[in-house]
C-alpha positions as CSV (number, residue, x, y, z in Angstrom):
1,M,-21.0,-26.6,-10.4
2,K,-18.2,-24.6,-12.0
3,K,-18.9,-21.1,-13.3
4,I,-16.6,-18.7,-15.1
5,I,-17.1,-15.1,-13.8
6,S,-15.7,-11.7,-14.5
7,I,-13.6,-9.8,-11.9
8,G,-16.4,-7.2,-11.8
9,F,-19.0,-9.9,-11.0
10,Y,-16.7,-11.2,-8.2
11,F,-16.5,-7.8,-6.5
12,D,-20.2,-7.0,-7.0
13,N,-21.5,-10.3,-5.8
14,L,-19.0,-12.8,-4.4
15,D,-16.3,-11.0,-2.4
16,H,-17.7,-12.5,0.8
17,I,-16.8,-16.0,-0.4
18,P,-13.3,-17.4,0.2
19,I,-10.9,-17.0,-2.7
20,I,-7.9,-19.2,-3.7
21,D,-5.0,-18.0,-5.7
22,V,-3.3,-21.0,-7.3
23,R,-0.3,-19.1,-8.7
24,S,3.3,-19.7,-7.4
25,P,4.4,-18.2,-4.1
26,G,6.6,-15.7,-6.0
27,E,3.7,-14.5,-8.2
28,Y,1.5,-14.2,-5.0
29,E,4.2,-12.3,-3.1
30,K,4.6,-9.7,-5.9
31,G,1.0,-8.9,-5.8
32,H,-2.4,-10.5,-4.9
33,I,-6.0,-9.9,-4.3
34,F,-6.1,-8.6,-0.7
35,N,-8.0,-11.4,0.9
36,A,-6.8,-14.3,-1.4
37,N,-5.4,-17.5,0.1
38,N,-2.3,-18.8,-1.8
39,L,-2.6,-22.5,-2.6
40,E,-0.1,-22.9,-5.3
41,L,-0.1,-25.7,-8.0
42,F,3.6,-25.2,-8.7
43,T,6.5,-24.0,-6.5
44,N,8.6,-21.1,-7.9
45,E,11.1,-23.7,-9.2
46,E,8.4,-25.9,-10.8
47,R,6.8,-22.9,-12.5
48,A,10.1,-21.9,-14.0
49,I,10.7,-25.4,-15.4
50,V,7.2,-25.6,-16.9
51,G,7.6,-22.1,-18.3
52,A,10.9,-22.9,-19.9
53,A,9.5,-26.1,-21.4
54,Y,6.6,-24.1,-22.9
55,K,8.9,-21.6,-24.6
56,Q,11.7,-23.9,-25.6
57,E,9.9,-27.1,-26.4
58,S,6.1,-27.1,-26.7
59,K,2.8,-26.5,-24.9
60,E,2.3,-30.3,-24.8
61,R,5.6,-30.8,-23.0
62,A,4.8,-28.1,-20.5
63,I,1.5,-29.7,-19.7
64,E,3.2,-33.1,-19.3
65,L,5.7,-31.6,-16.8
66,G,2.9,-29.7,-15.0
67,I,0.8,-32.9,-14.5
68,G,3.9,-34.6,-13.1
69,F,4.4,-31.9,-10.6
70,V,0.7,-31.7,-9.6
71,K,-0.3,-35.3,-9.2
72,P,1.4,-36.0,-5.9
73,K,-0.3,-32.9,-4.4
74,L,-3.9,-33.7,-5.4
75,T,-5.1,-35.0,-2.0
76,N,-3.5,-32.1,-0.2
77,F,-5.2,-29.6,-2.5
78,V,-8.7,-30.8,-1.5
79,T,-7.8,-30.9,2.2
80,N,-6.3,-27.4,2.2
81,A,-9.2,-26.0,0.1
82,I,-11.7,-27.4,2.6
83,E,-9.8,-25.6,5.4
84,I,-10.1,-22.4,3.5
85,A,-13.7,-22.9,2.3
86,P,-15.5,-25.3,4.7
87,E,-18.8,-24.6,3.0
88,K,-17.3,-26.0,-0.2
89,E,-18.1,-22.8,-2.1
90,V,-15.0,-21.0,-3.4
91,V,-13.6,-18.6,-6.0
92,V,-10.4,-19.6,-7.8
93,H,-8.0,-17.7,-10.0
94,C,-4.6,-18.0,-11.6
95,W,-2.5,-15.5,-13.7
96,R,-4.3,-15.0,-17.0
97,G,-4.8,-18.0,-19.2
98,G,-7.0,-20.0,-16.9
99,M,-5.3,-23.4,-17.3
100,R,-4.2,-23.7,-13.7
101,S,-7.4,-22.3,-12.2
102,N,-9.7,-24.4,-14.4
103,A,-7.8,-27.6,-13.6
104,F,-7.9,-26.8,-9.9
105,A,-11.6,-26.0,-10.1
106,D,-12.4,-29.3,-11.9
107,H,-10.5,-31.2,-9.3
108,L,-12.4,-29.6,-6.4
109,I,-15.8,-30.3,-8.2
110,E,-14.7,-33.9,-8.6
111,N,-14.0,-34.1,-4.9
112,G,-17.2,-32.8,-3.5
113,F,-17.1,-29.0,-3.8
114,E,-20.6,-27.7,-4.6
115,K,-19.8,-24.3,-6.3
116,V,-16.5,-23.2,-7.7
117,Y,-16.2,-19.9,-9.5
118,V,-13.2,-19.2,-11.8
119,I,-12.3,-15.6,-12.5
120,E,-11.9,-15.1,-16.2
121,K,-8.4,-13.8,-17.2
122,G,-7.4,-14.2,-13.5
123,Y,-5.1,-11.9,-11.7
124,K,-4.4,-9.8,-14.8
125,A,-8.1,-8.9,-15.0
126,F,-7.9,-7.9,-11.3
127,R,-4.9,-5.6,-12.0
128,N,-6.7,-3.9,-14.8
129,Y,-9.8,-3.5,-12.6
130,V,-7.7,-1.9,-9.8
131,L,-6.0,0.6,-12.1
132,Q,-9.3,1.6,-13.7
133,F,-10.9,1.9,-10.2
134,F,-8.5,4.8,-9.3
135,E,-10.1,6.9,-12.1
136,H,-13.3,7.2,-10.1
137,A,-14.1,10.5,-8.3
138,L,-13.1,10.8,-4.7
139,N,-13.8,13.6,-2.1
140,L,-10.2,13.8,-0.9
141,K,-9.1,16.2,1.8
142,I,-5.3,16.6,1.8
143,L,-3.6,17.1,5.1
144,G,-0.4,19.1,4.6
145,G,2.3,20.3,6.8
146,Y,6.1,20.3,7.3
147,T,7.9,17.2,8.5
148,G,7.3,16.7,12.2
149,S,3.9,18.3,12.3
150,G,2.4,15.0,13.5
151,K,0.3,14.4,10.4
152,T,0.1,10.6,10.8
153,D,-1.0,10.9,14.4
154,I,-3.6,13.4,13.3
155,L,-4.9,11.0,10.6
156,H,-5.3,8.3,13.3
157,C,-7.2,10.7,15.5
158,L,-9.5,11.7,12.6
159,K,-10.3,8.0,12.1
160,K,-11.1,7.5,15.8
161,K,-13.5,10.5,15.5
162,G,-15.4,8.8,12.6
163,Q,-13.7,10.4,9.7
164,Q,-12.7,8.4,6.6
165,V,-8.9,8.1,6.4
166,I,-6.3,6.7,4.0
167,D,-2.9,6.3,5.7
168,L,-0.6,5.9,2.7
169,E,2.5,5.6,4.8
170,G,0.9,2.9,6.8
171,L,0.1,1.0,3.7
172,A,3.6,1.5,2.4
173,N,5.3,0.5,5.7
174,H,7.3,3.7,5.5
175,R,7.3,7.2,7.1
176,G,8.2,9.0,3.9
177,S,11.7,10.2,4.6
178,A,15.2,8.8,4.5
179,F,14.6,7.9,8.1
180,G,11.1,6.5,7.3
181,G,11.9,2.8,7.0
182,I,13.8,2.4,10.3
183,D,12.5,-0.5,12.4
184,L,9.4,-1.0,10.2
185,P,8.5,-4.2,8.3
186,P,9.7,-4.6,4.7
187,Q,7.8,-2.5,2.2
188,P,5.3,-4.2,-0.2
189,T,5.9,-4.1,-3.9
190,T,4.3,-1.1,-5.6
191,E,1.9,-3.6,-7.2
192,Q,0.7,-4.9,-3.8
193,F,0.6,-1.4,-2.4
194,E,-1.8,-0.5,-5.2
195,N,-3.9,-3.6,-4.4
196,K,-4.0,-2.7,-0.7
197,L,-5.0,0.9,-1.5
198,F,-7.7,-0.4,-3.8
199,S,-9.1,-2.7,-1.1
200,L,-9.2,0.2,1.4
201,V,-10.7,2.9,-0.9
202,R,-13.3,0.5,-2.2
203,G,-14.7,0.2,1.3
204,L,-15.1,4.0,1.7
205,D,-17.9,6.3,0.7
206,A,-16.5,8.3,-2.2
207,S,-19.1,11.1,-1.7
208,L,-17.9,11.9,1.8
209,P,-14.6,13.5,2.9
210,I,-11.6,11.2,2.8
211,W,-8.5,12.4,4.6
212,V,-5.1,11.6,3.2
213,E,-1.7,13.0,3.9
214,D,0.1,15.2,1.3
215,E,2.8,12.9,0.0
216,S,5.5,12.8,-2.7
217,R,4.7,10.4,-5.5
218,V,7.2,7.9,-4.1
219,I,7.1,6.7,-0.4
220,G,10.3,4.9,0.2
221,K,10.4,2.5,-2.8
222,V,6.7,2.4,-3.3
223,V,5.0,4.5,-6.0
224,I,1.5,6.0,-5.6
225,P,-0.8,5.1,-8.6
226,S,-0.8,7.9,-11.2
227,A,-4.6,8.4,-11.3
228,F,-4.8,8.6,-7.5
229,Y,-1.8,10.9,-7.2
230,L,-3.3,13.3,-9.7
231,K,-6.5,13.5,-7.7
232,M,-4.4,14.3,-4.6
233,R,-2.6,17.1,-6.4
234,G,-5.8,18.6,-7.6
235,Q,-7.5,18.8,-4.2
236,T,-7.5,21.5,-1.4
237,V,-4.6,21.2,1.0
238,Y,-5.3,21.8,4.7
239,F,-1.8,23.0,5.6
240,I,-1.1,23.1,9.3
241,D,1.8,25.4,10.1
242,V,3.5,24.2,13.3
243,P,6.4,26.1,14.8
244,L,9.9,24.6,14.1
245,P,10.8,24.0,17.8
246,E,7.6,22.0,18.3
247,R,8.2,19.9,15.3
248,I,11.8,19.3,16.3
249,K,10.7,18.1,19.8
250,H,8.1,15.8,18.2
251,L,10.7,14.2,15.9
252,V,13.2,13.8,18.7
253,D,10.6,12.0,20.7
254,A,9.9,9.7,17.7
255,Y,13.4,9.0,16.6
256,A,15.9,9.3,19.4
257,N,15.4,5.8,20.7
258,L,16.0,4.2,17.3
259,S,19.3,2.5,16.3
260,H,22.2,4.9,16.2
261,D,23.7,3.0,13.1
262,K,20.4,3.2,11.2
263,L,20.1,6.9,11.9
264,A,23.6,7.4,10.7
265,D,22.8,5.4,7.5
266,A,19.8,7.6,6.9
267,I,21.9,10.8,7.2
268,G,24.4,9.2,4.8
269,R,21.6,8.7,2.2
270,I,20.8,12.4,2.1
271,T,24.4,13.7,2.4
272,K,24.3,15.0,-1.2
273,R,21.0,16.8,-0.7
274,L,22.0,18.3,2.7
275,G,25.5,19.3,1.5
276,Y,28.7,17.8,2.8
277,D,29.3,20.4,5.5
278,K,25.7,20.1,7.0
279,A,25.9,16.3,6.7
280,K,29.2,16.2,8.6
281,F,27.7,18.5,11.3
282,A,24.7,16.2,11.6
283,F,27.0,13.1,11.9
284,D,29.0,14.9,14.6
285,E,25.9,15.9,16.6
286,L,24.6,12.3,16.3
287,E,27.8,11.0,17.8
288,N,27.3,13.5,20.7
289,K,23.6,12.3,21.0
290,N,22.5,15.9,20.4
291,Y,19.3,14.7,18.6
292,Y,17.7,18.1,18.7
293,K,20.5,19.5,16.5
294,V,20.5,16.5,14.2
295,V,16.8,17.0,13.6
296,E,17.2,20.8,13.1
297,I,19.8,20.2,10.4
298,T,17.9,17.6,8.5
299,L,14.6,19.6,8.7
300,F,16.3,22.5,6.8
301,Y,16.4,20.1,3.8
302,Y,12.9,18.6,4.2
303,D,11.2,21.9,4.8
304,K,12.8,23.4,1.7
305,Y,11.8,20.3,-0.4
306,Y,8.2,20.3,0.9
307,L,7.8,24.1,0.3
308,K,8.9,23.6,-3.3
309,G,6.2,21.1,-3.9
310,L,3.6,23.2,-2.1
311,Q,4.4,26.2,-4.3
312,K,3.5,24.2,-7.4
313,R,-0.1,24.0,-6.3
314,Q,-2.7,26.7,-7.0
315,E,-2.6,29.2,-4.2
316,S,-6.4,29.1,-3.8
317,K,-6.1,25.3,-3.2
318,V,-3.9,25.8,-0.1
319,L,-5.6,26.7,3.2
320,K,-3.0,27.6,5.9
321,F,-3.7,27.3,9.6
322,N,-1.3,28.3,12.4
323,I,-1.2,25.4,14.9
324,A,0.7,26.2,18.1
325,T,1.7,22.7,19.2
326,V,1.8,19.1,18.0
327,N,-1.5,18.0,19.5
328,P,-3.1,15.5,17.1
329,E,-6.4,15.2,18.9
330,E,-7.0,19.0,19.1
331,T,-5.8,19.4,15.5
332,A,-8.2,16.7,14.4
333,D,-11.1,18.4,16.0
334,F,-10.1,21.7,14.4
335,L,-9.9,20.1,10.9
336,I,-13.3,18.5,11.4
337,R,-14.8,21.8,12.2
338,Q,-13.2,23.3,9.1
339,I,-14.8,20.9,6.7
340,N,-18.2,21.0,8.5
341,E,-18.2,24.8,8.2
342,N,-17.5,24.4,4.5
343,N,-20.1,21.6,4.0
344,G,-17.5,18.9,3.5
């Protein structure tokens, strides 16, 4: 049995069933449904050839070429699909038109699959669903504080203590500064970051507090979805004010063992914002392995930049708390008490 379904029906009823994305690896890498398995009909090169034929010759010629590419793979398609969906019940999608997904679904039905669901309008429908999802109301609690306050560690402690948490920097594979990508995996595309964020938020209770770190719109090269970012900007900020020496010590512990060359590259990227003289001083201190001084110099810029963003918020929406040391567990307990006292 083959059935055409909407993306909403999939998420409401079938997201427990294995899903196969039959687009090319390049399409999949740019962005995909979070738990989808890529079983491509065409390689990147084959897709380019078929696409060119469609535009420059005719739809019929494109179909002819597509069939030629697919025929030798038919047996493997069934074998691989069974590995993904041993119960022979599966959801399939392609990009938008449905030609690839419907052909794939028909092939599975002909070879013993009992139920194959095809997502109408494919991945494009999913992307529209994702962007509309971020319009929904969320009970966000924004964790603010200057660089080096240990906010990411605090989020992790909040999660361990049963709080709902969104770690945007974790999803983006970036710590949010010029130094933030050092020794981390490559960042996802902005599209896939949005998909990952959707998958995470969808599993949370929107009526209960959800902690998220105060961020710029851009994290490394990844951009936070507009609707979600506007929600962040409109919520109360729980700003933890940690003394500068404590923050410097925390950052030295975090960064001093990283690659000297990569640290130098990061300083180079913010030379214009630091000012030539301060940047040169930072380079000199890095050569001397005086990491405390390097951090102190760069924090001058980051503190100024963060304060500028904080001042754009309504004053009544910023709750400031003096926190003596970088102690994520104690700070997490303190923040939980704050929202409990204010009824979430």
